[in-house]
VEXDRENNU-837606 format. One line per 8 residues: number of its first residue (from 1); their letters; for each residue x, y, z of N, C-alpha, C. Coordinates in nm, 3 decimals. Layout:
N
NUM	A	X,Y,Z,X,Y,Z,X,Y,Z ~ ...
// end
This chain:
276
1	XXXXXXXX	11.180,11.120,10.943,11.280,11.214,10.991,11.225,11.355,10.973 ~ 11.217,11.434,11.079,11.164,11.569,11.074,11.275,11.669,11.096 ~ 11.248,11.793,11.062,11.347,11.898,11.073,11.324,11.971,11.203 ~ 11.416,11.963,11.299,11.395,12.027,11.427,11.412,12.178,11.418 ~ 11.340,12.251,11.504,11.352,12.395,11.507,11.358,12.447,11.652 ~ 11.410,12.363,11.743,11.422,12.403,11.883,11.565,12.387,11.927 ~ 11.613,12.476,12.013,11.749,12.468,12.066,11.754,12.374,12.184 ~ 11.876,12.353,12.238,11.893,12.257,12.348,11.826,12.305,12.475
9	XXXXXXXX	11.815,12.438,12.497,11.753,12.486,12.620,11.605,12.505,12.607 ~ 11.543,12.455,12.495,11.399,12.461,12.482,11.350,12.581,12.405 ~ 11.435,12.679,12.374,11.392,12.797,12.301,11.381,12.770,12.153 ~ 11.304,12.851,12.085,11.288,12.837,11.941,11.410,12.893,11.869 ~ 11.455,12.822,11.768,11.565,12.871,11.685,11.507,12.969,11.583 ~ 11.562,13.088,11.570,11.510,13.181,11.469,11.515,13.121,11.331 ~ 11.423,13.167,11.246,11.416,13.112,11.110,11.546,13.133,11.035 ~ 11.618,13.244,11.063,11.743,13.270,10.991,11.852,13.173,11.032
17	XXXXXXXX	11.844,13.114,11.154,11.947,13.023,11.201,11.922,12.879,11.159 ~ 11.804,12.849,11.107,11.776,12.713,11.062,11.851,12.683,10.932 ~ 11.894,12.559,10.911,11.956,12.526,10.782,11.854,12.541,10.669 ~ 11.903,12.580,10.554,11.816,12.603,10.440,11.761,12.471,10.388 ~ 11.663,12.481,10.297,11.601,12.360,10.240,11.706,12.275,10.168 ~ 11.788,12.340,10.087,11.891,12.265,10.014,11.991,12.201,10.108 ~ 12.029,12.274,10.215,12.124,12.219,10.310,12.065,12.099,10.384 ~ 11.936,12.107,10.419,11.870,11.995,10.487,11.868,11.871,10.398
25	XXXXXXXX	11.835,11.889,10.271,11.834,11.776,10.178,11.973,11.717,10.160 ~ 12.075,11.803,10.154,12.212,11.755,10.137,12.258,11.675,10.259 ~ 12.231,11.726,10.380,12.272,11.654,10.501,12.200,11.521,10.513 ~ 12.069,11.517,10.478,11.994,11.391,10.485,12.047,11.291,10.384 ~ 12.084,11.337,10.265,12.141,11.246,10.164,12.271,11.185,10.213 ~ 12.357,11.269,10.271,12.486,11.219,10.320,12.464,11.121,10.436 ~ 12.368,11.152,10.525,12.340,11.063,10.637,12.285,10.929,10.589 ~ 12.211,10.929,10.477,12.157,10.805,10.423,12.261,10.726,10.344
33	XXXXXXXX	12.379,10.781,10.325,12.484,10.711,10.253,12.462,10.709,10.103 ~ 12.394,10.808,10.049,12.365,10.815,9.906,12.449,10.923,9.841 ~ 12.497,10.894,9.720,12.568,10.993,9.641,12.470,11.068,9.552 ~ 12.518,11.178,9.494,12.433,11.255,9.402,12.397,11.170,9.280 ~ 12.494,11.090,9.232,12.467,11.005,9.117,12.359,10.902,9.149 ~ 12.362,10.843,9.269,12.260,10.744,9.306,12.123,10.808,9.319 ~ 12.115,10.925,9.379,11.986,10.993,9.391,11.933,11.031,9.254 ~ 12.022,11.077,9.165,11.977,11.113,9.030,11.927,10.991,8.954
41	XXXXXXXX	11.995,10.875,8.973,11.954,10.753,8.903,11.819,10.704,8.952 ~ 11.793,10.715,9.082,11.669,10.662,9.137,11.551,10.757,9.120 ~ 11.576,10.888,9.125,11.466,10.985,9.116,11.448,11.043,8.976 ~ 11.550,11.022,8.886,11.547,11.076,8.751,11.549,11.230,8.749 ~ 11.599,11.287,8.855,11.626,11.431,8.857,11.770,11.451,8.814 ~ 11.793,11.536,8.712,11.927,11.551,8.656,12.025,11.605,8.760 ~ 12.152,11.562,8.746,12.256,11.598,8.842,12.272,11.749,8.856 ~ 12.277,11.829,8.746,12.289,11.975,8.765,12.176,12.034,8.848
49	XXXXXXXX	12.053,11.982,8.830,11.941,12.034,8.909,11.956,11.994,9.055 ~ 12.007,11.872,9.083,12.030,11.830,9.221,12.132,11.920,9.290 ~ 12.243,11.948,9.220,12.343,12.038,9.278,12.283,12.176,9.304 ~ 12.201,12.225,9.210,12.142,12.358,9.227,12.046,12.361,9.345 ~ 11.964,12.256,9.363,11.870,12.252,9.474,11.944,12.248,9.607 ~ 12.051,12.169,9.615,12.128,12.164,9.739,12.197,12.297,9.769 ~ 12.212,12.385,9.667,12.264,12.520,9.688,12.151,12.622,9.698 ~ 12.026,12.573,9.713,11.907,12.658,9.727,11.882,12.743,9.604
57	XXXXXXXX	11.919,12.690,9.489,11.891,12.756,9.362,11.781,12.676,9.292 ~ 11.656,12.725,9.299,11.543,12.654,9.241,11.503,12.709,9.104 ~ 11.587,12.797,9.049,11.554,12.857,8.920,11.563,12.757,8.806 ~ 11.641,12.650,8.823,11.658,12.551,8.717,11.548,12.445,8.718 ~ 11.454,12.453,8.816,11.347,12.353,8.824,11.237,12.377,8.721 ~ 11.227,12.500,8.671,11.124,12.527,8.571,10.996,12.584,8.629 ~ 10.999,12.634,8.751,10.880,12.690,8.811,10.853,12.630,8.949 ~ 10.760,12.695,9.023,10.731,12.650,9.159,10.668,12.511,9.163
65	XXXXXXXX	10.584,12.480,9.064,10.519,12.348,9.064,10.622,12.238,9.053 ~ 10.719,12.253,8.959,10.823,12.151,8.943,10.918,12.152,9.062 ~ 10.944,12.269,9.119,11.032,12.274,9.237,10.971,12.197,9.353 ~ 10.840,12.216,9.377,10.774,12.141,9.485,10.782,11.990,9.458 ~ 10.763,11.953,9.330,10.770,11.810,9.298,10.909,11.752,9.322 ~ 11.015,11.828,9.286,11.152,11.780,9.311,11.179,11.771,9.460 ~ 11.134,11.871,9.537,11.156,11.868,9.682,11.087,11.746,9.743 ~ 10.962,11.717,9.700,10.889,11.603,9.753,10.961,11.471,9.722
73	XXXXXXXX	11.006,11.455,9.596,11.072,11.330,9.555,11.204,11.311,9.629 ~ 11.283,11.417,9.638,11.412,11.405,9.707,11.393,11.379,9.857 ~ 11.294,11.445,9.919,11.272,11.425,10.062,11.234,11.280,10.092 ~ 11.145,11.222,10.012,11.105,11.082,10.035,11.224,10.990,10.016 ~ 11.309,11.018,9.916,11.423,10.931,9.887,11.524,10.929,10.002 ~ 11.546,11.044,10.064,11.645,11.050,10.173,11.582,11.035,10.311 ~ 11.450,11.007,10.318,11.385,10.977,10.445,11.338,11.098,10.523 ~ 11.305,11.209,10.455,11.254,11.328,10.524,11.104,11.341,10.504
81	XXXXXXXX	11.043,11.429,10.584,10.901,11.460,10.570,10.886,11.566,10.461 ~ 10.828,11.533,10.344,10.820,11.631,10.235,10.725,11.746,10.266 ~ 10.621,11.723,10.348,10.523,11.829,10.374,10.588,11.947,10.444 ~ 10.679,11.920,10.537,10.743,12.028,10.613,10.833,12.112,10.523 ~ 10.909,12.047,10.434,10.997,12.122,10.344,10.917,12.203,10.243 ~ 10.808,12.147,10.191,10.727,12.221,10.094,10.660,12.340,10.161 ~ 10.617,12.323,10.288,10.557,12.436,10.360,10.660,12.548,10.378 ~ 10.784,12.512,10.408,10.889,12.613,10.419,10.915,12.680,10.285
89	XXXXXXXX	10.914,12.602,10.179,10.936,12.659,10.045,10.826,12.761,10.012 ~ 10.701,12.726,10.041,10.591,12.819,10.013,10.600,12.943,10.100 ~ 10.637,12.925,10.229,10.645,13.039,10.320,10.754,13.137,10.278 ~ 10.865,13.085,10.228,10.974,13.173,10.185,10.940,13.248,10.057 ~ 10.836,13.203,9.986,10.799,13.270,9.861,10.660,13.333,9.868 ~ 10.619,13.366,9.990,10.494,13.438,10.006,10.371,13.351,10.013 ~ 10.387,13.219,10.027,10.271,13.130,10.037,10.229,13.075,9.902 ~ 10.156,12.967,9.910,10.107,12.903,9.787,10.003,12.994,9.721
97	XXXXXXXX	10.010,13.015,9.590,9.911,13.102,9.523,9.771,13.045,9.534 ~ 9.673,13.138,9.551,9.533,13.094,9.562,9.485,13.038,9.430 ~ 9.404,12.932,9.433,9.354,12.874,9.308,9.260,12.970,9.236 ~ 9.262,12.963,9.105,9.176,13.048,9.024,9.033,12.998,9.034 ~ 8.936,13.086,9.069,8.797,13.040,9.079,8.744,12.993,8.945 ~ 8.664,12.888,8.952,8.609,12.831,8.829,8.500,12.922,8.775 ~ 8.488,12.923,8.643,8.385,13.005,8.578,8.248,12.948,8.609 ~ 8.146,13.035,8.625,8.011,12.983,8.653,7.958,12.900,8.539
105	XXXXXXXX	7.884,12.798,8.574,7.829,12.709,8.472,7.713,12.777,8.401 ~ 7.702,12.748,8.273,7.593,12.804,8.193,7.471,12.716,8.209 ~ 7.364,12.777,8.256,7.239,12.704,8.276,7.157,12.712,8.149 ~ 7.164,12.607,8.072,7.094,12.607,7.944,6.944,12.602,7.966 ~ 6.874,12.673,7.882,6.728,12.676,7.892,6.672,12.543,7.845 ~ 6.584,12.488,7.926,6.523,12.361,7.891,6.415,12.382,7.786 ~ 6.414,12.293,7.691,6.314,12.299,7.583,6.193,12.220,7.628 ~ 6.082,12.287,7.636,5.960,12.220,7.678,5.903,12.138,7.564
113	XXXXXXXX	5.874,12.013,7.588,5.817,11.931,7.481,5.674,11.976,7.447 ~ 5.641,11.963,7.321,5.506,11.998,7.278,5.406,11.896,7.331 ~ 5.287,11.940,7.369,5.186,11.845,7.420,5.143,11.749,7.310 ~ 5.133,11.624,7.352,5.094,11.521,7.254,4.945,11.528,7.225 ~ 4.915,11.505,7.100,4.775,11.500,7.060,4.719,11.360,7.083 ~ 4.594,11.351,7.118,4.535,11.217,7.140,4.534,11.136,7.012 ~ 4.570,11.007,7.025,4.572,10.916,6.910,4.437,10.842,6.907 ~ 4.343,10.896,6.828,4.209,10.837,6.820,4.212,10.702,6.752
121	XXXXXXXX	4.303,10.682,6.658,4.307,10.552,6.588,4.341,10.440,6.685 ~ 4.441,10.464,6.769,4.479,10.361,6.866,4.368,10.335,6.966 ~ 4.295,10.441,7.004,4.185,10.422,7.098,4.073,10.338,7.038 ~ 4.043,10.361,6.910,3.938,10.282,6.844,3.980,10.136,6.833 ~ 4.106,10.110,6.798,4.154,9.972,6.787,4.145,9.902,6.922 ~ 4.185,9.973,7.031,4.178,9.913,7.163,4.035,9.881,7.204 ~ 3.939,9.970,7.166,3.798,9.944,7.199,3.745,9.823,7.125 ~ 3.780,9.809,6.997,3.735,9.693,6.919,3.791,9.565,6.977
129	XXXXXXXX	3.919,9.566,7.014,3.980,9.445,7.071,3.911,9.408,7.202 ~ 3.875,9.508,7.283,3.808,9.479,7.409,3.672,9.417,7.387 ~ 3.595,9.469,7.288,3.462,9.412,7.259,3.474,9.270,7.210 ~ 3.565,9.244,7.116,3.581,9.107,7.063,3.624,9.013,7.175 ~ 3.713,9.056,7.261,3.754,8.970,7.370,3.642,8.939,7.466 ~ 3.556,9.038,7.495,3.443,9.015,7.585,3.345,8.915,7.526 ~ 3.315,8.929,7.395,3.222,8.835,7.330,3.279,8.695,7.331 ~ 3.408,8.681,7.298,3.469,8.548,7.297,3.469,8.484,7.434
137	XXXXXXXX	3.497,8.562,7.537,3.498,8.508,7.672,3.358,8.461,7.714 ~ 3.256,8.538,7.674,3.119,8.500,7.709,3.080,8.369,7.644 ~ 3.109,8.354,7.513,3.075,8.230,7.444,3.149,8.111,7.502 ~ 3.277,8.128,7.530,3.356,8.017,7.584,3.309,7.977,7.724 ~ 3.276,8.075,7.805,3.230,8.046,7.941,3.097,7.973,7.941 ~ 3.006,8.009,7.848,2.878,7.940,7.840,2.893,7.796,7.796 ~ 2.980,7.766,7.699,3.003,7.628,7.655,3.063,7.543,7.765 ~ 3.148,7.603,7.845,3.210,7.525,7.952,3.109,7.486,8.058
145	XXXXXXXX	3.012,7.573,8.089,2.913,7.542,8.191,2.820,7.431,8.146 ~ 2.788,7.421,8.015,2.697,7.317,7.965,2.759,7.180,7.968 ~ 2.890,7.169,7.957,2.957,7.038,7.953,3.029,7.004,8.082 ~ 3.029,7.094,8.174,3.106,7.070,8.296,3.049,6.959,8.380 ~ 2.912,6.942,8.382,2.852,6.838,8.466,2.885,6.700,8.418 ~ 2.882,6.676,8.288,2.910,6.542,8.236,3.054,6.503,8.261 ~ 3.138,6.597,8.252,3.279,6.564,8.276,3.298,6.523,8.422 ~ 3.233,6.595,8.512,3.246,6.561,8.653,3.183,6.427,8.685
153	XXXXXXXX	3.073,6.389,8.612,3.006,6.263,8.641,3.085,6.144,8.594 ~ 3.158,6.162,8.487,3.232,6.045,8.433,3.342,6.001,8.527 ~ 3.408,6.092,8.590,3.520,6.054,8.677,3.515,6.135,8.805 ~ 3.420,6.098,8.894,3.409,6.175,9.018,3.529,6.161,9.110 ~ 3.597,6.050,9.104,3.709,6.026,9.195,3.844,6.034,9.125 ~ 3.842,6.098,9.007,3.969,6.105,8.933,4.068,6.191,9.008 ~ 4.185,6.145,9.015,4.292,6.218,9.081,4.408,6.237,8.985 ~ 4.474,6.346,8.996,4.590,6.366,8.907,4.699,6.265,8.939
161	XXXXXXXX	4.765,6.215,8.838,4.873,6.116,8.861,4.981,6.176,8.949 ~ 5.023,6.090,9.041,5.128,6.136,9.133,5.259,6.150,9.057 ~ 5.327,6.256,9.085,5.457,6.279,9.018,5.561,6.185,9.077 ~ 5.640,6.125,8.994,5.742,6.032,9.044,5.842,6.104,9.132 ~ 5.872,6.037,9.242,5.968,6.096,9.335,6.108,6.085,9.276 ~ 6.180,6.192,9.296,6.317,6.194,9.243,6.409,6.124,9.341 ~ 6.484,6.030,9.291,6.580,5.958,9.373,6.717,6.023,9.360 ~ 6.785,6.023,9.466,6.920,6.082,9.456,7.008,5.998,9.366
169	XXXXXXXX	7.087,6.063,9.287,7.177,5.993,9.195,7.277,5.913,9.275 ~ 7.304,5.792,9.224,7.400,5.705,9.290,7.540,5.759,9.274 ~ 7.625,5.719,9.362,7.763,5.764,9.355,7.796,5.857,9.471 ~ 7.916,5.908,9.470,7.961,5.994,9.577,7.902,6.133,9.561 ~ 7.878,6.202,9.672,7.826,6.339,9.661,7.929,6.431,9.599 ~ 7.874,6.535,9.532,7.963,6.627,9.464,8.050,6.699,9.567 ~ 8.171,6.723,9.527,8.264,6.792,9.617,8.219,6.935,9.636 ~ 8.228,6.987,9.758,8.195,7.129,9.779,8.293,7.217,9.705
177	XXXXXXXX	8.250,7.342,9.682,8.338,7.436,9.610,8.463,7.462,9.692 ~ 8.569,7.462,9.623,8.695,7.487,9.691,8.708,7.635,9.722 ~ 8.770,7.662,9.833,8.791,7.800,9.872,8.896,7.860,9.781 ~ 8.885,7.989,9.754,8.988,8.053,9.672,9.122,8.050,9.742 ~ 9.225,8.091,9.667,9.361,8.088,9.716,9.381,8.177,9.836 ~ 9.487,8.153,9.908,9.510,8.223,10.031,9.563,8.363,10.016 ~ 9.573,8.416,9.896,9.621,8.552,9.880,9.695,8.568,9.750 ~ 9.747,8.691,9.729,9.814,8.720,9.603,9.946,8.646,9.590
185	XXXXXXXX	10.005,8.600,9.702,10.135,8.534,9.695,10.122,8.383,9.705 ~ 9.998,8.330,9.710,9.981,8.185,9.721,10.015,8.119,9.589 ~ 10.083,8.006,9.593,10.113,7.929,9.473,10.215,7.996,9.384 ~ 10.316,8.059,9.440,10.419,8.122,9.358,10.502,8.013,9.290 ~ 10.551,8.036,9.167,10.630,7.934,9.098,10.763,7.910,9.167 ~ 10.803,7.782,9.175,10.926,7.748,9.246,11.050,7.776,9.162 ~ 11.035,7.788,9.028,11.149,7.808,8.940,11.179,7.954,8.916 ~ 11.117,8.044,8.994,11.140,8.188,8.979,11.150,8.250,9.118
193	XXXXXXXX	11.202,8.372,9.120,11.200,8.451,9.244,11.087,8.552,9.232 ~ 11.001,8.555,9.334,10.884,8.644,9.335,10.892,8.734,9.458 ~ 10.882,8.864,9.435,10.891,8.963,9.542,10.767,9.050,9.539 ~ 10.703,9.065,9.655,10.585,9.151,9.666,10.611,9.257,9.773 ~ 10.586,9.384,9.736,10.600,9.497,9.828,10.461,9.553,9.858 ~ 10.432,9.578,9.985,10.305,9.637,10.026,10.334,9.750,10.124 ~ 10.298,9.874,10.085,10.320,9.990,10.171,10.203,10.001,10.269 ~ 10.220,9.950,10.390,10.112,9.947,10.489,10.126,10.052,10.598
201	XXXXXXXX	10.250,10.098,10.625,10.273,10.192,10.736,10.314,10.330,10.687 ~ 10.287,10.362,10.562,10.326,10.490,10.504,10.370,10.471,10.361 ~ 10.421,10.577,10.300,10.470,10.567,10.163,10.622,10.559,10.161 ~ 10.675,10.509,10.049,10.818,10.493,10.036,10.858,10.504,9.890 ~ 10.979,10.548,9.868,11.035,10.540,9.734,11.095,10.401,9.717 ~ 11.077,10.340,9.598,11.130,10.207,9.574,11.186,10.196,9.432 ~ 11.279,10.099,9.418,11.338,10.067,9.288,11.358,9.916,9.282 ~ 11.320,9.853,9.168,11.335,9.709,9.149,11.405,9.682,9.017
209	XXXXXXXX	11.509,9.596,9.019,11.584,9.559,8.898,11.594,9.407,8.890 ~ 11.606,9.355,8.764,11.620,9.210,8.745,11.767,9.171,8.754 ~ 11.798,9.042,8.725,11.935,8.994,8.742,12.032,9.054,8.642 ~ 11.981,9.112,8.533,12.066,9.178,8.434,12.086,9.325,8.465 ~ 12.029,9.374,8.575,12.040,9.515,8.606,11.938,9.602,8.536 ~ 11.843,9.538,8.465,11.741,9.614,8.394,11.637,9.663,8.493 ~ 11.600,9.791,8.484,11.505,9.851,8.577,11.365,9.800,8.547 ~ 11.303,9.736,8.649,11.165,9.689,8.635,11.066,9.799,8.667
217	XXXXXXXX	11.089,9.872,8.776,11.001,9.983,8.813,11.066,10.061,8.926 ~ 11.039,10.193,8.927,11.084,10.277,9.036,10.988,10.392,9.053 ~ 10.984,10.448,9.172,10.895,10.560,9.200,10.845,10.550,9.343 ~ 10.746,10.632,9.373,10.689,10.638,9.507,10.576,10.537,9.518 ~ 10.584,10.447,9.616,10.478,10.351,9.645,10.394,10.409,9.759 ~ 10.271,10.455,9.726,10.187,10.521,9.824,10.128,10.420,9.923 ~ 10.085,10.470,10.038,10.028,10.383,10.141,9.902,10.314,10.088 ~ 9.895,10.183,10.108,9.783,10.104,10.058,9.811,10.039,9.924
225	XXXXXXXX	9.917,10.079,9.853,9.949,10.018,9.724,10.043,9.899,9.743 ~ 10.047,9.812,9.641,10.134,9.694,9.643,10.187,9.668,9.503 ~ 10.309,9.614,9.494,10.372,9.580,9.367,10.432,9.440,9.380 ~ 10.427,9.362,9.268,10.483,9.228,9.264,10.578,9.217,9.145 ~ 10.697,9.159,9.166,10.797,9.146,9.061,10.846,9.000,9.058 ~ 10.875,8.950,8.939,10.928,8.814,8.923,11.048,8.816,8.829 ~ 11.139,8.721,8.849,11.257,8.708,8.765,11.306,8.564,8.777 ~ 11.365,8.508,8.673,11.413,8.369,8.682,11.529,8.350,8.781
233	XXXXXXXX	11.607,8.457,8.810,11.728,8.439,8.889,11.732,8.525,9.015 ~ 11.722,8.661,8.999,11.743,8.749,9.113,11.668,8.880,9.093 ~ 11.627,8.941,9.205,11.566,9.073,9.204,11.637,9.158,9.307 ~ 11.681,9.279,9.264,11.749,9.374,9.352,11.653,9.487,9.386 ~ 11.646,9.522,9.515,11.555,9.626,9.562,11.632,9.738,9.630 ~ 11.577,9.860,9.619,11.621,9.975,9.699,11.496,10.037,9.759 ~ 11.491,10.048,9.892,11.376,10.103,9.963,11.420,10.230,10.034 ~ 11.350,10.341,10.010,11.383,10.467,10.074,11.329,10.481,10.215
241	XXXXXXXX	11.222,10.406,10.246,11.161,10.409,10.381,11.125,10.267,10.417 ~ 11.223,10.189,10.460,11.204,10.045,10.480,11.100,10.014,10.587 ~ 11.083,10.102,10.685,10.987,10.073,10.792,10.844,10.077,10.749 ~ 10.815,10.135,10.631,10.677,10.144,10.583,10.636,10.024,10.500 ~ 10.729,9.932,10.471,10.705,9.826,10.373,10.684,9.692,10.443 ~ 10.587,9.617,10.393,10.571,9.475,10.428,10.617,9.394,10.308 ~ 10.714,9.305,10.328,10.785,9.239,10.218,10.757,9.089,10.220 ~ 10.722,9.034,10.101,10.701,8.891,10.084,10.796,8.843,9.972
249	XXXXXXXX	10.872,8.737,9.998,10.965,8.681,9.901,10.936,8.533,9.885 ~ 10.907,8.493,9.763,10.880,8.352,9.731,10.769,8.295,9.820 ~ 10.666,8.375,9.846,10.551,8.330,9.922,10.566,8.340,10.072 ~ 10.679,8.389,10.123,10.700,8.398,10.267,10.730,8.543,10.304 ~ 10.680,8.585,10.420,10.702,8.722,10.465,10.840,8.736,10.528 ~ 10.908,8.845,10.492,11.039,8.876,10.550,11.017,8.974,10.665 ~ 11.056,8.935,10.784,11.037,9.017,10.903,11.152,9.118,10.917 ~ 11.123,9.229,10.988,11.225,9.330,11.021,11.301,9.377,10.897
257	XXXXXXXX	11.225,9.431,10.802,11.288,9.482,10.680,11.375,9.603,10.712 ~ 11.329,9.691,10.800,11.406,9.809,10.835,11.322,9.903,10.919 ~ 11.384,10.014,10.960,11.316,10.114,11.042,11.260,10.224,10.954 ~ 11.175,10.308,11.013,11.118,10.421,10.942,11.228,10.518,10.900 ~ 11.226,10.559,10.774,11.326,10.650,10.721,11.456,10.583,10.681 ~ 11.471,10.452,10.704,11.596,10.383,10.672,11.598,10.340,10.526 ~ 11.713,10.362,10.459,11.732,10.319,10.320,11.792,10.179,10.322 ~ 11.728,10.085,10.250,11.772,9.947,10.246,11.795,9.903,10.102
265	XXXXXXXX	11.907,9.833,10.079,11.937,9.770,9.950,11.932,9.619,9.971 ~ 11.842,9.549,9.902,11.817,9.407,9.925,11.825,9.332,9.793 ~ 11.868,9.205,9.800,11.873,9.117,9.683,11.817,8.981,9.724 ~ 11.733,8.920,9.638,11.670,8.793,9.669,11.677,8.702,9.547 ~ 11.697,8.570,9.575,11.699,8.468,9.471,11.592,8.364,9.501 ~ 11.592,8.255,9.425,11.494,8.148,9.444,11.516,8.076,9.577 ~ 11.408,8.017,9.629,11.417,7.945,9.754,11.371,8.028,9.870 ~ 11.406,7.986,9.992,11.365,8.058,10.114,11.434,8.194,10.117
273	XXXX	11.359,8.300,10.152,11.419,8.433,10.155,11.516,8.448,10.271 ~ 11.623,8.521,10.242,11.723,8.556,10.344,11.733,8.706,10.346 ~ 11.722,8.767,10.464,11.725,8.913,10.474,11.852,8.966,10.408 ~ 11.833,9.068,10.318,11.948,9.123,10.248,12.025,9.219,10.334
// end
């Protein structure tokens, strides 16, 4: 859902005639069928701050950084584009402050290693070993030449024994390696309810609770991320942007979860999933 800035005859609406940021958030919340208490419970933004933001009073946010964060969270929850609202917020306050340049890195002076002195002791040991090895090789080679003829005469047709051929082991051939499972939802337990959310078409705000109403997790599920929840009886979901979510329940995909920007409240139990 985007914020329009054009009139019916094609002309641009002046900036003063556009609804304010707080008014836009309030109208989107009402259109989504959400109360201030519900938005506060799902976003963890306190009710007094929500009322102040809807009245365009950002002084209670604690600074521009926190104000931008609240605007982003509330916009996603009610199905708006947060980038457009944050850009308006920055424009109304003179633009985003320029980042502070980083201090130059200190280039430490490299310590040059001292030149190594030649190790004469090691050189002498290596020379002695080389001489002893040469003498030993000469003596051994001469003894082999004197006896090599007799050895060849004794067995002129000697052949090395043939290595025994390996026979295949009797029995059935080993089973080939089994292919891994068909995915993260393959083999889900039948005695539980398993819900997997995958944000494939954008990001969405989400909330998941167990059958006792205990909060399992809530927050913004970014594009490309996935979450899996299990419970023995039931799982309750709230999706702020249902069109961005691919939903799997008990190992089966649920089709047509919702449209882009649509808020959906869903509940699932064990067995085949039924659209909430």
